[in-house]
C-alpha positions in Angstrom: -22.4 10.2 -5.9 -19.3 8.2 -5.1 -18.4 5.1 -7.0 -16.4 2.1 -5.7 -12.8 1.9 -6.7 -11.6 -1.5 -7.8 -9.1 -3.3 -5.8 -6.0 -3.1 -8.1 -6.7 0.5 -8.9 -6.8 1.3 -5.2 -3.6 -0.6 -4.5 -1.7 1.1 -7.4 -2.9 4.6 -6.3 -1.7 3.8 -2.7 1.6 2.6 -4.1 2.1 5.7 -6.3 1.3 8.1 -3.4 3.6 6.3 -1.0 6.4 6.2 -3.6 6.2 9.9 -4.4 5.8 11.0 -0.7 8.3 8.9 1.1 11.8 7.6 0.6 10.7 4.0 -0.1 11.5 2.2 -3.3 8.8 1.2 -5.7 8.9 -2.4 -4.4 8.5 -1.3 -0.8 5.7 1.1 -1.8 3.9 -1.7 -3.6 4.2 -4.1 -0.6 3.0 -1.4 1.8 0.1 -0.6 -0.5 -1.0 -4.3 -0.4 -0.6 -4.3 3.4 -2.9 -1.2 3.5 -5.4 -2.9 1.4 -5.4 -6.0 3.7 -5.6 -3.7 6.7 -8.7 -1.9 5.3 -10.3 -5.3 4.7 -9.5 -6.5 8.2 -10.8 -3.3 9.7 -14.1 -3.8 7.9 -14.4 -7.3 9.5 -13.4 -6.6 13.1 -10.8 -5.4 15.5 -7.2 -5.0 14.3 -3.9 -4.0 16.0 -1.6 -2.0 13.7 1.3 0.5 13.9 2.0 3.8 12.2 4.1 6.9 12.7 2.3 10.1 13.8 3.0 13.6 12.4 5.4 14.4 15.3 7.5 11.2 14.6 6.1 9.2 17.5 5.3 5.6 16.7 1.7 4.7 17.6 0.1 1.3 18.4 -3.6 1.5 17.4 -6.5 -0.8 18.0 -9.2 0.0 15.5 -12.2 -1.2 13.5 -14.6 -0.1 10.8 -17.1 -2.8 11.6 -19.5 -0.6 13.5 -23.3 -0.8 13.5 -23.4 2.9 12.8 -24.2 3.6 9.2 -22.6 6.8 8.0 -23.4 8.1 4.6 -20.9 10.4 2.9 -21.3 12.1 -0.4 -17.6 12.9 -0.6 -15.3 10.8 -2.6 -12.9 8.6 -0.6 -9.6 10.1 0.2 -6.8 7.6 -0.8 -4.1 9.7 0.9 -5.3 8.8 4.4 -6.8 5.8 6.1 -9.6 6.5 8.5 -10.5 4.1 11.3 -12.4 4.0 14.6 -10.0 4.0 17.5 -11.2 1.6 20.1 -9.0 3.1 22.9 -10.1 6.7 22.4 -13.6 6.0 21.1 -13.3 8.4 18.2 -12.6 8.3 14.5 -8.9 8.8 13.6 -6.8 8.9 10.5 -3.2 8.7 9.4 -1.3 9.3 6.2 -0.8 6.1 4.3 2.9 6.7 3.8 3.3 6.6 7.6 1.9 3.1 7.9 4.3 0.6 9.4 2.6 -2.8 9.7 -0.4 -4.7 10.9 -0.1 -7.1 13.8 -0.8 -10.8 13.0 -1.9 -11.2 16.7 -5.6 -11.9 16.4 -8.2 -9.7 18.1 -11.6 -11.3 17.9 
């Protein structure tokens, strides 16, 4: 049985992971953690454009969502080291390491 993680706890866990697994300062890690939290909330509401760095170092522009009518039930605990989303261009679920997140576009996709 999984339990919901509170907002501030999630953000702090994101920040600690980013700080220890990248060369960012604590301030930059905390800012990125809040951006990730807002990205996750936006993904749950609709389509979002965001950017991240792939494993091979290539920068990727992604159009994703989590607002699907498909109900998936998972008994596993949520992994706070990666962010999973549904890629609208490739029609498949994708994920990326949170320390590789760059930014979310403010350009609205509705």
